[in-house]
N, C-alpha and C positions, 0 to 999 in steps of 0.2 A: 638290387634289394635282397637277393638271396645267392647263396653260393652252393653249387651242387656238391653233394658228398662224394669225394673221390674214393675209388676202390682199387686196390692193387693186390694181386695174388701172386706170390712167388712160388717157384718150383725148386725143390731140392734136387740133389743128384738122383734120387729115386723117383723123380717126376711127381712128387706129391705137392699139392698146391697149398702153401702155408699162408696163414693169415698174418698180415703185417701187424706188429705190435705198435699200435699208434693210438694215442688218445684222441677222442673225437670231441670237439667243442661245438655244442649245438646252440643256436640262437634263433629267436623269432623276432622279426622286425616289428617295432611298435606301429600301430595304426594312426595315421593322421589324415585329416581331411576325408577324402573319399577313397583313400588307398586301401585296397583289399589286403587281407592278411595272408600272404603267400610265402612267407619266409621259410627257408629250409636250413638244415644244419650247415655251419661253417665247414669249409673243407679242412681235413686233418692235415698235419704236417706231412711234407713229402717224405716218403719212405726211402731208406738207404737202398741204392741200386742193388738188385739181386746179383749173386755171383754168376759167372758164366755157366750156362746150362750144359749138361752133358747128356749123351744118349742114354735113355733108360735101359736098365738091364731087363732082359726078358726071362731071366732065370730067377725063380724065387728061392730064397734061402730057407733052411729048415724052419727057422723062427717065423718067417713070413707065411709059410705053408700052414703052420699051426694056427696063426692068427686068422688066416682066411677060413680055416675049418671052423674055428670058434664063431666067426661071423655067420657062416652058413647055418650052423646049428642054432644060433640065437634067432636069426630071422625066420627060420622054419617055424618057430613058435610065436612069432610076432607079426602083426599086420603091418602094411606100409604106414609109415609115420609113427609106429609104436616105438617107444623109447627103450632100447636095450641097455641103457646105462652109459655114464660118462666113460670115455676111453682116452688114450693118449693124445689123439688128434681131434677129439671132439669133447672138450672139457667144459663147454658152455652150458647154459641152462635153457629149459623150455620157457618161452615167454607167454605164449598163448596156446590153448588146445581147443578142439572142437567139442561138440556135445557128447561124443563117444570117448573122450579122453585122449584122443590122438593129437600129437603135436602139430601145430600149424605154423608157428613162428618161433625161431630159435635165436638166442642171443650168443654171438660169437665170443669165444675166449681166446686169449693169447695162445698161439701155437695150433689153433684149429686148422684143419684142411677140409676142402670140399669132399675129398675121399673119406676122411674120417667121419664127417657128418652123414654122408650117404650110408656108410657102414652102420653107424649107431642107430639110424632111423629106418634102415632097410629100404633105402631109396634107390631109384635108378640114377646112377652117377652121370650118365650122359644127359639126362633131363636137367640135372642140377647144373652141369657145365653149360647147358644151353641158356639157362637163366643168368648165371653168373660167370660169364666167359673169362677164363683164367688169363687169356692173353691181353684183355683190355680193361678188366675191372679190378679194382683194389678193394679187398675186404678188410675192415678194420675191427679190432677187438672192441666189443661193446655195440657193434652194429647188429642189425637184425636181418635174418635170412628167412625167406618163405620156403617152406618145405614142400609146397605144391603150388602150381601156377596160380590158382585162384586166390591165394593168400598173399600175393605180391603187394597189393595195396595196403593190407594190414601191416606187413613188415615195414613198408615205407613210412606208414603213419607212426609205428612204434619207434622208428628212427628219427622222428621229428619233422618229417615232411608234411606240409599241410596240403589238403585237397589232393591226395596221392592218386586217386583214380579219375580225376576230372580231366577233360581235354585241355590241351595247352596251346598257346599261340606260337608264332614263329620264333619267339625269343625264349620259349620254354616256360613262361609263366602260366599258371592255371587260369582257365576262363571260368569265371564264376558270376552268379547273379549278384548284383550290388545295387545300392541306392545312394544317390547324392542327396543328403538332407540339407536343404537350403532355407535359411530364415525367411519367414513370410514378409518380414520387414526389418529394417535396420535395428540391431540390438534386441530383437525379439527372441525369447527362448523357444518359441514355437517354430518348428521347421516343417517344410513340405517335401514330399518324396519326389525324386526324379529317378525313375526306375531304369536299370540297365540289365538286360538279360532275364533269364528265368531259370528256376531250379530244374535239374535233371536227376534222374535216379541212376546212380552208377552201380547199384546192387548192394545187398546186405554186407555189413562189415562189422568188425568188433566195435561195440558201443553204439551200433545203429542197426539192430536186427529186426526191427518191427516191420509191419506191412504198410505199403503205400498204395493209394488209390489214384487212378487217372480217369479223365473223361474220354469221350469218344474221339476227341482230337489229339489225345495223347498228352494233354496238359495235366500236370500233377494237381490233385485236389487236396489231399491231406495225408498225414502219416500218423500211425498209431504207435505210441511208445512201447517198447519191449523192456523186460527186466534188464538192468545194468546199462541202459542207454544213457548217453550224455550229449549235451549240446555240441561239444567239439566234434564228436564223431558224426552226429546228424548233419551238421553243416558240411563236413567232409563228404559224406555220402551223397548229399543233394546239391553240392556245389553252390552254396550261397554264403556270403560273408556276414560279419556282425551287423553291418548297416542294413542289409536285407532282413536279417532276423528281427530287427526292431519293428519292421512293418508287419511281422507275423504276431508278435507278442504285445505290441503297444507300449513297451517299456524300452528305455535306452539300454544299450548293451550291458552296462554295469548292473542293470536290474533284471536280468534274464530270469524268468520264473523257474522255480524248482519243478522238475518233471517227474511223473510217476508212471509205472506201467499201466497202460490203458488210456492214458491221456491222448487226445487227438490234436495234432498240430497242423494248422492250415498251411498249405504250401504256396498260396497266392496272397499278396499283400492285403491285410485287413485294416491297417492303419496308415493313412497317407499324410497325416499331420500329427506330430507328437512333440512333447516337450523334451528337446534334446539336451538342453543345458550346456554340456561340454562334450567334446568328442569321446568316444569309448576307448577303452584300452583292453587289449587281449592278453 
């Protein structure tokens, strides 16, 4: 039902990790029956094999020394994740920033390298390598990169992955709370809920930054909508699909209510019989 987004990072003779120039085609599978919406982007085309690698030179040229000095001077005046400006190997754009204006998710451009990104945003290159291992991961132009570990789910969501922070089963599909809506009788538009699983809180994320309440048993009670929240991100954060959402709102998925800051959304089913009419589409 989904294809994992491939990532390849090539190294040039100077051992810089270049982003493959590949177009990414993303698709989200349509929901039918009680299938949960867990589609991820289609894999990009296979990159041309990288040329044979050579041993990196340990001696910097005069031009490289000047560039390194510029980087040190720029980062002395910028905090970590501060944007010092586009450069040769970091020509992409900032996709998301935090409340202090520091970049959290970055959109890759053709020719970008992890080294260039680290230099532009004053990051620890080793930490960036640990997240996006050059030997095994392929980075694609148009893909999104987390500039700090806690923003990995946001970056995956920006790249089209659904339920990016939710636990997965042995096949890699996210485990989410869902409901099988079954007609109460033949040809009836009224369906009864058959609940599977329960929502969990994977933590605040872009589009779902409100506060959640739980009871003494750790079960989620409700969620208070924050500014700029949206249903897609709320479902991603709490790991429940369109069918489960219908039990919270009382409307079929195509009729999800508009939400506003301060609205309180219950996290436990409120409606166990609803007029489903036809299956929802996401």
